[in-house]
C-alpha positions in Angstrom: -19.4 17.3 -9.8 -19.5 15.2 -12.9 -17.0 12.4 -13.2 -16.6 10.2 -16.3 -14.6 7.0 -16.7 -13.5 5.7 -20.1 -11.3 3.0 -21.5 -10.2 5.2 -24.5 -8.0 2.5 -26.2 -5.2 5.0 -27.1 -5.5 8.6 -26.0 -3.4 9.9 -28.9 -5.5 8.1 -31.5 -8.8 9.2 -29.9 -8.1 12.8 -28.7 -10.8 14.1 -31.2 -13.3 11.8 -29.4 -12.1 13.1 -26.1 -12.8 16.6 -27.4 -16.3 15.6 -28.3 -16.9 14.0 -24.9 -15.7 17.2 -23.2 -17.9 19.3 -25.3 -21.1 17.3 -25.2 -21.1 15.8 -21.7 -19.1 18.5 -19.9 -17.5 16.3 -17.2 -15.5 18.0 -14.5 -13.1 15.0 -14.3 -12.4 12.3 -16.8 -10.6 9.1 -15.8 -9.0 7.3 -18.7 -7.7 3.7 -19.0 -5.6 2.1 -21.7 -4.0 5.3 -22.7 -1.2 3.4 -24.5 1.4 6.1 -24.3 4.6 6.6 -22.4 4.6 9.7 -20.2 7.0 11.7 -22.3 4.7 11.3 -25.3 1.4 12.0 -23.5 -0.6 14.7 -25.5 -0.6 17.1 -22.5 -1.1 20.4 -24.3 -3.8 19.0 -26.5 -5.6 17.7 -23.3 -5.2 21.0 -21.5 -6.7 22.8 -24.6 -9.9 20.8 -24.0 -10.4 22.6 -20.7 -8.6 20.4 -18.3 -5.7 22.3 -16.9 -4.9 19.7 -14.3 -3.7 16.4 -15.9 -2.2 13.5 -14.1 -1.0 10.4 -15.9 1.0 7.2 -15.7 1.6 5.4 -18.9 3.3 2.7 -20.9 4.1 2.3 -24.6 1.5 0.4 -26.6 -0.6 -0.9 -23.7 -1.9 -0.1 -20.2 -1.8 3.5 -18.9 -4.2 5.5 -16.8 -4.9 9.2 -16.5 -7.0 11.7 -14.6 -8.1 14.9 -16.4 -9.5 17.6 -14.2 -10.9 21.1 -14.4 -10.0 21.6 -10.7 -6.7 21.0 -9.0 -6.4 17.7 -7.1 -4.0 16.7 -4.3 -2.0 13.7 -3.2 -1.6 12.2 -6.7 -0.2 8.7 -6.4 0.1 5.4 -8.3 -0.1 2.0 -6.6 1.8 -1.1 -7.6 -0.8 -4.0 -7.8 0.0 -7.7 -7.7 3.7 -7.0 -7.8 3.5 -5.8 -11.4 5.1 -2.8 -13.1 2.0 -2.3 -15.2 0.6 1.2 -15.1 -2.9 0.3 -14.0 -3.7 2.7 -11.1 -3.7 6.4 -10.4 -5.4 8.2 -7.5 -5.9 11.7 -6.3 -7.8 13.6 -3.5 -10.8 15.7 -4.4 -11.7 19.0 -2.7 -13.4 17.9 0.5 -11.1 15.0 1.1 -12.7 12.2 -0.9 -10.2 9.9 -2.7 -10.7 9.1 -6.4 -9.1 5.8 -7.5 -8.8 5.0 -11.2 -8.1 1.3 -12.0 -7.5 -0.7 -15.1 -7.8 -4.4 -14.3 -6.1 -6.8 -16.7 -8.3 -8.4 -19.3 -7.1 -12.0 -18.5 -6.6 -13.6 -21.9 -8.9 -16.2 -23.3 -8.5 -19.4 -21.2 -10.2 -19.3 -17.8 -7.7 -21.5 -16.1 -5.0 -20.0 -13.9 -2.8 -23.0 -14.4 -2.9 -22.9 -18.2 -3.2 -19.1 -18.6 -0.8 -16.8 -16.7 -2.8 -13.7 -17.8 -5.9 -15.1 -16.1 -3.9 -16.0 -13.0 -2.5 -12.4 -13.0 -6.0 -11.0 -13.3 -7.3 -13.0 -10.3 -4.3 -12.0 -8.2 -4.7 -8.4 -9.2 -8.3 -8.2 -7.9 -7.2 -10.1 -4.8 -4.6 -7.4 -4.2 -7.1 -4.7 -4.7 -9.3 -6.3 -2.1 -6.4 -6.3 0.4 -5.9 -2.7 -0.3 -9.6 -1.9 0.2 -9.7 -3.8 3.5 -6.7 -1.7 4.8 -8.1 1.6 3.6 -9.1 4.0 6.4 -10.6 6.8 4.3 -14.4 6.6 4.5 -15.0 8.8 1.4 -13.8 7.0 -1.7 -14.7 6.7 -5.3 -13.4 3.8 -7.4 -13.8 4.0 -11.2 -12.3 2.2 -14.2 -12.3 -0.7 -16.6 -12.5 -3.5 -14.1 -12.8 -6.0 -17.0 -15.4 -8.1 -15.1 -19.2 -8.1 -15.7 -20.4 -9.5 -12.4 -24.2 -9.8 -12.7 -26.4 -12.0 -14.8 -27.7 -9.0 -16.8 -24.3 -7.4 -17.1 -23.7 -9.7 -20.1 -25.8 -10.6 -23.1 -26.0 -14.3 -22.1 -25.3 -15.4 -18.6 -25.2 -19.1 -19.5 -23.1 -18.8 -22.6 -20.5 -16.5 -20.9 -20.0 -18.5 -17.7 -16.8 -20.0 -19.2 -15.8 -16.8 -21.0 -13.2 -14.6 -19.3 -14.9 -11.5 -17.8 -17.9 -13.4 -16.5 -16.4 -16.6 -15.0 -17.4 -17.5 -11.4 -13.8 -17.1 -10.2 -13.7 -13.5 -11.4 -17.1 -12.6 -10.1 -16.3 -14.1 -6.7 -13.2 -12.0 -6.4 -15.0 -8.8 -7.6 -17.7 -9.5 -5.0 -15.0 -9.8 -2.3 -13.6 -6.5 -3.4 -17.0 -4.9 -3.3 -17.8 -6.3 0.1 -14.4 -5.2 1.5 -15.7 -1.6 1.9 -19.4 -2.2 1.3 -19.0 -0.3 -2.0 -22.1 0.9 -3.7 -22.2 -0.1 -7.4 -23.4 3.2 -8.8 -24.8 1.8 -12.1 -27.0 -0.7 -10.2 -28.0 2.0 -7.7 -29.8 3.7 -10.5 -30.6 0.8 -12.8 -32.3 -2.4 -11.6 -30.2 -5.5 -11.7 -33.0 -7.1 -13.7 -32.3 -4.7 -16.6 -29.6 -5.4 -19.2 -26.8 -2.9 -19.0 -23.6 -2.8 -21.0 -20.6 -0.5 -21.5 -18.5 -2.6 -24.0 -19.3 -4.1 -27.4 -16.7 -6.2 -29.3 -15.1 -4.8 -32.5 -15.9 -8.3 -33.9 -19.6 -7.4 -34.1 -20.1 -5.5 -37.4 -23.4 -4.2 -36.2 -23.0 -3.9 -32.5 -26.5 -2.5 -32.0 -28.2 -5.4 -33.9 -26.1 -8.1 -32.2 -26.6 -6.5 -28.8 -23.8 -8.7 -27.4 -22.4 -6.4 -24.8 -20.9 -6.6 -21.3 -20.7 -4.1 -18.4 -17.0 -4.0 -17.8 -16.7 -0.3 -16.8 -17.7 0.6 -13.3 -18.1 3.5 -10.8 -18.3 2.6 -7.1 -18.6 4.8 -4.0 -18.2 4.0 -0.3 -21.3 4.3 1.9 -20.3 7.8 3.1 -20.9 9.0 -0.5 -24.0 7.1 -1.4 -26.3 10.0 -0.4 -24.3 12.3 -2.7 -25.2 10.4 -5.9 -27.5 12.3 -8.2 -27.4 10.8 -11.7 -25.7 8.1 -13.7 -25.4 7.6 -17.4 -23.7 5.2 -19.9 -23.0 7.2 -23.1 -23.9 4.3 -25.4 -24.2 6.4 -28.5 -20.5 7.2 -28.4 -19.9 3.6 -29.7 -21.0 5.0 -33.1 -18.5 7.8 -33.1 -15.7 7.8 -35.8 -12.9 5.2 -34.9 -14.6 4.5 -31.5 -13.2 2.6 -28.6 -14.9 -0.7 -27.9 -15.8 0.8 -24.5 -18.1 3.8 -24.0 -17.8 6.5 -21.3 -19.6 5.9 -18.0 -20.6 9.0 -16.0 -21.9 10.0 -12.6 -23.1 13.3 -11.1 -22.6 13.6 -7.3 -22.4 16.3 -4.7 -19.0 15.9 -2.9 -19.5 16.8 0.8 -17.0 19.2 2.3 
């Protein structure tokens, strides 16, 4: 099974790019974040025409929104309220064989890394803390977590560890909380399972960089994790970096894993 995760930054605006992803990478499941559309306006028929007859979504106008596009029917579709917010930032479903797939969109957190001065940063920290409580209470041993977690945890997940320590997405407070979430179920960080932590690895490049390749100022904000029971099922991982050059691209690129889902 091939699963892709992508912060598409408006599913209606970038449906042509979704078509290209489906054609060139042939994922079985695509998890989207930041769909930016209310459910009644979701481009359902256009998505089904791409070869995904099973589409599950939870959206909001202009911001947030998550979706799971699948070639196979999934069960137990559910959306979780996180940190007491009505934001549409989570959707989950059960795969054939019983593994749970959870698609999250963690808040960006604004610009000021101080929870007392910046409510958006405070909300982000509380959001990840609530995810950690959820993970600690989870009983399912076969779980896949994907999404835009909006945190680049490791030194080489950002272009400059020293310069970004006070920049939201790489601050110690965020990293500490993401580490607690990761430790809650001994999650395997799939990217770093395949790529050494000593190697630079990014999935996001700012629109502010006119030449994103030349500046090379990226961050690894998009993640795929699996619980230990699925670690042996991992076969291949890829960040589709070249999609950052597609027409009207998202500032994020798709991240993809191949794995054998045990029955």
